[in-house]
N, C-alpha and C positions, 0 to 999 in steps of 0.2 A: 285552773291552767288548762285543764282541757277543753274548757267550754273555752275562755279566751281564742285557745288555738285553732278550735274547728271556728269561731266566730269568726276572723281573720280572713280565714279560708274563705267563709261565705261573702263578707264583704267587701272582696277584692272583683268576685265575680258574680254582684247586686245585680247588674246592669242584664245578666243572662237569665233564662228563662230556663226552669226546671226538666232536662230530659223525659221524655214521655215514658211512663210505667215504669217508675223507678222502682224500688224497692223501697218498704212503707217499716216492717219488723219482722226478722227473719231470724233464726233461732242457729247460731254461734257454730258453724261448719255444715250449714247447711246450705245450699244453693242457690242464689236466685236470679232469673235476669230482668235486663232493664231493655227496654225494647225501643225501634227505633224503623219508620218506614219511609221510603223513601216517596216521591212526589211522583205524578206520571212524568214531569219533565226529567225529574233527575233519575230518574227509571231508563227513560229513551237514553239520554246522555253516557249510561251505565250498560250495556247491553250485556256483558256477563263482570255481573256484579260480585263474581267470585272473585276475578281474578282484576277487577280497576277498584273497586270499593274498598278503604281504608277508615277503620274505625279502630279507639285502645280507648279505652278510661284509665284516667288514674285515680287510684282510691286509696284516701286518707287513715287510718286506724285512731282511734282515740289520745291515742300519743303521740301522733304524728309521725309513725314509719308510712313508708307508702306502696303499694301493687299497683304494678300496673297489667293491666290483661287487653289481650286485643280480643275487637270483635268478630265477627260469622253472619255474615250469611244465612236466612233459616227460609228461603223460598222465597217465589216471588217479588215481594219488593220490602221484605222484612229481613230485619238486620236485629242482632241480641249482642249482649257483652253479658256475659256469666261471671257470677263471681260468689266464692263464701267467706266469709270474715272468721279470723281468728280467736276474736277477744269480744269479750262485750262489749257494749256503748252505742257513743254517737258516730254514726261513718260522716263522710262525703266524698265526691266525687266527680273528678269533671272532665268532659268527653273533647275529644280531639279525630277529626277528622280529613276525611279532602272532601267530604261534602260539603260544604261553608255553612249551612245551616244549622250541622248537627254540633259544630267546633266551639268547645265555649260553655256548653249546657253543663248546668252542672244539678247537685241532687244530696241528700241525707235521706238517710235511714237507721234504726237502729236494730245493731243487733242482741239479740234476749239469751240465754242462759242456754249453753247447748245442751239434744238429748242424747247426744253421742261422746263417743271418748277421742273423735277427730278423725285424722288424716293417718296412714303409715310412712312412719318416717325410719331411716336405718338408726341404731341406736347400740352402746357398750362393744361398739370392731364390727362383733360377730351375729348378733341381735337387730330385732325391729321390740318399735314400741306405738303408742297410739300418740296425737297430739300434747292430749292432757300429761305433764312429764310424768305420774305416781304411774300408768298406766302400759304395761308391758303388751306386748303380742305377741302371738303366740301363732303363727303363719302354717295354716292347714289348707292345702290347694287341692282346686279340682280342675277338669280337659273340659272344654267343650269350645272346640275350634267354628265349629258355626254357630255362636250361641246367637248372635245379629239372623242370621235368618230359618232356622228350624220353625215351624210352625207355634204360633205365641203361646197356647194351650202348653203344647211340650216346653218348651221353655219356664213357663212358672211353674208347672208340674217340677221341672229337675230344683230350677233355685230353693223353691218351696223345700224337698226333700233336703237337699243337701245345708238348709240352712237348719235343717232339724237335726242335720247328722256332724253338728256340728263344723263345715265345714266354713272357711270364711275368706275364699280368695276363688276366682273361677278363669281361668283363662283360656283367651278367646282372640280369632281373627278381627280388627275390625272393619275387615271389606270381606269377611269371607272369603273362598275356594274362589278359583281363577274365574269361573263364568260370570261370579258372581262383581267378582271387583271389577269387571269387562262392564258389564251394565252401569254399575255405579259412576264410573269414570267412561262415559260416550267418547269421551275426547280425554287426553291429558288434561285440557283446559277448562272441563267442564263438569261437576257435580254433577251428581240427583240429589239436594239437600232431604229431600223426602224417605230418603232411607236413612242418612242420618238423626234423622227423629224421631225414625222405629229403634237405633243403639242405645237412642240418649232414656227412649222407653227402658227399656231393659237395662240399664247401666244402674240407674234408677230405682228400678224393681230390685236388682241384687242389692244396693246401701240401703236401700227400707230394710232389706233381712239382714244385714250386718255383714255382706257379701263384696269383700272389692273387687273391682275387673282388672286383669292384670292383659292389657291391651296391648296386642301385638298387630305393628305397624304392617309388614310385607310380609306375604305367605312364601310358602317353600318353592322351589324353585324356580328362582330371580322372580317374584312376580312384581314386587316393587321398582325394579330395573325396566320391565319389558313396558309394564302399565305407567310408570316416568319418569324417559331417559331422559333428563336435562334438571339440573338442581332444579333450578327456576321452577319446574312444575312441582317436583319435590319436596323446594319451599312451601311454597301455596297449601301444599298439601299437611306438612307436620303445625303451621302456625291454623290449621284449621282449626285440624282437629284439637294443640293446646287451647283454643278459645273453647268448644265445647265441651273440652271434658276435664283439663285442669283443676277446673273447680267441684269435682267432683268425688266420689271415692276409686282412684284408680291407683294401676304402676305404670310404669311403661316398659316393654317388651321390646323393642326392636323390630327384628326380622326371625322368625321363624325358625329358622337354620342361617349364621349368617355364610358358612361357606358354599351357598348355594349360591350367590352372589360374584360375580366375575372380581370385584373389588370390594368384598363384603365391610376391612374391616376405615377404607376412605370415605365407604357410601355411610355407614353409622356414627363416624362423626364428626359429619356433616351432622347429622340428624339430631344425635346429643349432642351437642355442642349446639346447636339452635331451642332444643329442648330446655339446656340449663340458662338461654337465653331470654326465652318466650313464661316461662314457668315460673310466674312467683315464687306458688308452694311446693319446690322443688322435691315434684315427685319421687319414688325411688325410680331407677335407669337401670336398665341392664338389654340382652337380647339373646335368645336363644341361640345355639349352637349344635352341632352334632355330636358332642361331648359335652365343651370347658368354652366360655365366651371369657374365661381367665387370659387368654395373650390378648386383650384387646385391652384392660385395664388400665393402661399404660398410656390410653390415649385422655383420663384423662374429664371422660363424661359420665363414665358406670362408678356408680356405689352401690349394685350388688350385683354378684357373679351369680350366671344362669350356669345351673350341670345337665344335662340330661343323657346321663347314663348312671351304669348299673355298678360301676371301676368303686370298689369300696379305697385300692389307693389310688385313685384321681381325687377322692374328696378326703382325705389324709392328708394329703400331702399339702395340694392346693390350701387347703384349711392353715394350714402355719405359714404360708408364705403370702397370705394376702390377707388387707385389712379392712374388710371388708361383710358383709353378711354370704351366706349362700343357701338358695332355692335350688332343689333338685326338681326340674318339669317334670321328669319322664326318670324313675329310675326302673317304669317296665308297664305293660299295661297288662290290666288283669284281663284276661278271657274268662271269664262267669257265663260264658253259652253262646254267645255270640257271634264268633269264632277269631281264628288266628289267621293275617297274612300275611306279618312282618315278625323278624328274630325277637324283637322285643316286647310281643305279643307272651305274654305270659299266664300260668298259673295260678290259682291264689293263693299257696303256699308260697310259691318261688317270687310273687309279687309279697306278700306280706313280709318275707325276711328281707332283699332285697329294702325294702321302707324302714324296718329297722333300722339295718346295717347303716344306713344312709343316715338318719335321724342322731344315733349313735356317733357318727363322725362330725354331729355337729350342723347337719346339716335340714333346709327347714325345705318339707313334703310339699311335692303338688301328686293327686291322685291322676288315676285313669284308667278306667275301662273302655272293650275295645266298643260295647256295645251303646254309649254317651260321649266318647271323645269325640266326635264328629267328623273324621278324618278325609279328605277329600272322597273316598271309596266308603265312607262308612253312613250309615245312618244312626241317628241318637233314639234308643226307645230307651220306653220308662221302664220298660218291665227289668232291663239290666242295669237300673240306676239304683238299689236297694241291694246290691249283692255285699258277698260273705267280703271284697275287698276293700268296700265302703264302710262297713260296719267296724271292721279291722284297723282302717284307717283312724275312725273316731276312738276308738281303744286306743291307738297312742296319744289320741288329743287329750285325753281324759287323764292317760298316766301325765303327760307332761304338765298336765294343768296344773296340778296339785306339788309339786317340784318346783324351785326357784329357774326357769328355763331358761331367764335373761339371764343369770349368772354359770351356767353352766360351761363348762371348758372341758377338751379329748384330754383325757387322764391314762398315764403312760407304767403307773408306779400296777398292772396290773397283768399275770402271766397266763394265758389261757384265754385271752379273750378281749373283748375294746368295751371301753370303759370310757361316759362321761362324767365329769365332778367338778362341786362346790367344797373345794377341799377343808375337812374340819365338818360340814355343814350337813351333806350327803354324796352318796356314789349309788353310778347307775351304771349296770354292767349288762349286757345284750349276752345271754350264750346262745349262739343257733344250733346249737346240738351238744350233746353230753361232753364233758371235756375236763382234766384234771385242771381247776381256775383257783388263783389265790391272787386277793389284792392286799395292798397294804395301805393301811387307812392311819389317818391321826390318834394315836393312841389313845383311847376315849371308850366311853358304855353308849351301844346302840339300838337303834333298832333294825330287827332285818325281816325281809317277808318277796314271795316269791308276785311278781306280776304276768297272766297267762294273758301271750298277746292276742288268741284266738278267741275268749271267750270275753277280757275281758276283769275279771275273778282274779283275786287275791287269794294268797297260801301266806297264812302267818307262820314264821319262821322261831319267832321268839326274839331275847335280848340276846347280846352279843357284848362282851367288852373287851379290849385289847389292841391288838394293832397291827393282826397280820389273820385277815382269812380266809381259809377255805370251803373251796364248792364242795358238799359229799356228793349226796345223788339227786338228781332233780324230783322236783313233784311230779312229774311225768316225764319219762325221757325219749319219748314219740313224738315229742315237738319243742319246737324254739321257747325260750324262757326269760324274765327279763327279774335281775337281783337287784335290790332294792335297799341300800343300806342309807342310814339316815343318823340326825340327832332328831330326835323329830322337837322336841322343844329350842333348840337352838332356831331350826328353821322356824318355825312362826314367831320367834322376839323378831327375828329380825324380818320378816315381812308386814312385822308391826313399826317396821321406823318408817320416815317420811320419805327419804332417799330412797330410791329403785333399785339401784344398782350398787353393790358392794366389793368390788374389783375393777382393774380394766385390763383386759387380758394383754399378752404382750405377743408381738410380732414378732415372729426369730429373723433374724437373719445368718444367711444360707453360709456353713464352712466353705470355699473353695479349694483352700490351700492344698495342694496334692501331701506335703508333711503332715497335714490334720484330718485331710478328708480317707478311709478306712477302704475303698474302693477306688479303681479302676477301670477302663473300658479297656477291654481286651478281645472284643470281635464287637463289630467288623473291625475286622486289619487292614482290609485295602482301602487303599487311596481314593478311590475310584466307586461310588453308588449308583443302581440302577432305582429309579423309581418304579412302582408297581409289581415287583418282584418280592420276592420272599428273602429277606437278610436274618443272618442268624445275629444272635445278640448276646453275649453275656457281659455281666460287670465283675473283676476277678477281686475279691475281699483282700486284701492285706494285713487285715487285724482282726484276729477269730477272740471274741469272748461273748459276753448272754447279748449283751447291748445290740451287737451287729450279725449274730443269732439268730435277731427278732426283725428285722431288716423289712421296710416296706419300701419297694420299689415303682418308679416313673420314668420313663424314656420320652422324651420328646427330642424334635425335630425342624428347625425354622431352617427356612430360605433367606436370612435378614434382605437381600433385597429387594424381595418383591412384596414387603409390607405385610401382608398375610398374615404373620402375627407364626407361632409354634403350631404344631398337631400333635396327638398323645399317640404313643406309634406301640407300647409298651410299660403291662406293668407287673415283670416278672426280673428275677436276678438278668435269666437268660433266657432262651428262645429264638421263637421266627419273628419278625415285624415285616410289614410292607409299608415301604414312604408313598405317601398319594402323591399318584401325578399333580390334583390341583394345587401343591403345596407352592408350585413357580408357577407362573406363567412364562417364562424361559429359561432353555437350557442352552448351553449348562449352567450351570448357578453350583455358590457355595451353599453348603449343607452345615451348619450349628447341629450339633449333634447332644444330648445331655443326658444323663443317667441322676434322677434325685434318689436320693435314700435317706429314708429317717429312721432312727434305730431304735432298740428297744427303751430309749432313755429320754425317749421325744427329742431327741437333738436332730436335724435335718444336716446336711452333704448334701455336693455336686460334685461332677467331674464331666468334660467337657474337650471334645472333640470334631475339626472341622474337616469335610470332606466333598469333593467335588462330585454335582448328582447332575445325574444324564438321566434321559429315557432309556 
């Protein structure tokens, strides 16, 4: 049947010649380029081919599925269509273009056995896997904003080391910092294709080392809006990036911090919808944010959420609200000697603790070091690449790699600490400091061990049988530890199953009924609030019990008329917060204030109040 479909497809266009330099034989998931070249006359008719030449190809898989890819200008008179196959077998393609000579050209090629597990895709609600359905993906990221512009020797040295340290993502700006972006776009309608050829080579190098590139399309301080002020210009740019990079192992991360942009949510909606339309591989899509990209989740274009925060309350609560994976792109940035210039630059111990708090709340983590992350005012120096924090990120990876990490979910039947679990199989408890801890288990026999997050060493505790495990003394009370309780035999038996996941996590419905919600907003009490000024807040408990004594809190504010989404204001029961003036563009306006509380049993509640917000 496959042969007949392919034969029929080719026969229809038998009068047409093959496209120039088609792919002949290529492994599945490996990109290959089909090249085209304009004649001198065609080039004269298209003095700016980036804007005026249209080129695309439709690819047909052995079973008849079709995928459409746009082509891209590669400098001079050259064009390419870049494509990666998804299954083995014979593929066919047909070209369409506003260059009459290209339209209708056809070709065939063979996709051979894959050499890699494929591309990263969201999976099992809060997790990731590769294209190969039996292979989970444990995201371990690094940050190098200027990956595309640093010296090639430095770039390759960093990638070689990160791959050896088990990092499998690197986050960076496709256009580099502002001055470089201005060189790439000499005007909004003209690009330097040689620059993107360099980016191609660097992403290929990452992919060869098993590293996925998390591409940020626009940098801080509204870089993209200033560079490409109208939608048509941004549309050409997004189309160009999809054509060049969708066939590679990448994810899309929108903007560095979307709040920097005057109308960030609307801009990302335009970009995100276009990515969904053009990218046949449906690469993971999100955006950077000052704290969380979750306010944009309702736009329908994102399929994972990025946090840039060390706030465990934010992690804990939003995880219960959104059925998507969470990637923390900046729990903090380790200073191992390069120096600190921002509040999020922290010492190694602080970074490690933040990283583990994020992971134990279900986050996929991304590393950062002040000597290698390549911010606008910071260089990339390889002497900081093998830092203690990078080594400890590797220990975190090693720990989770021997668990069923794609099945783990936050676990609430624990006192005195936070935990992840696949109930009845394995329980992971993070103890940041010595404290009484008790964890309720399914009654059975367990193996118990301690994991040192600084050295990666194990300390065996022995066996335990029962349903209530109490922590005595830590192996060394001078630092944090991970307690690992598991039924090793059952875990290994499950790992031999043909099916990857063993359960589907359930996202909660927030309880907002006043009669059921155990708290209410007491402060602010006044009807009018001022932006930019400290305000007292307080959520008063109406019911006192074990569950409410262990509440996790998150306060958010939103000016609905602005369309900018909510902002995180606070993460405690009471205190002070400041409503950011850029929460809206027009004053006065209505402000919706919400406090969300997660009780000790894992049940989530919310209380709301509407105010008038003025400057």
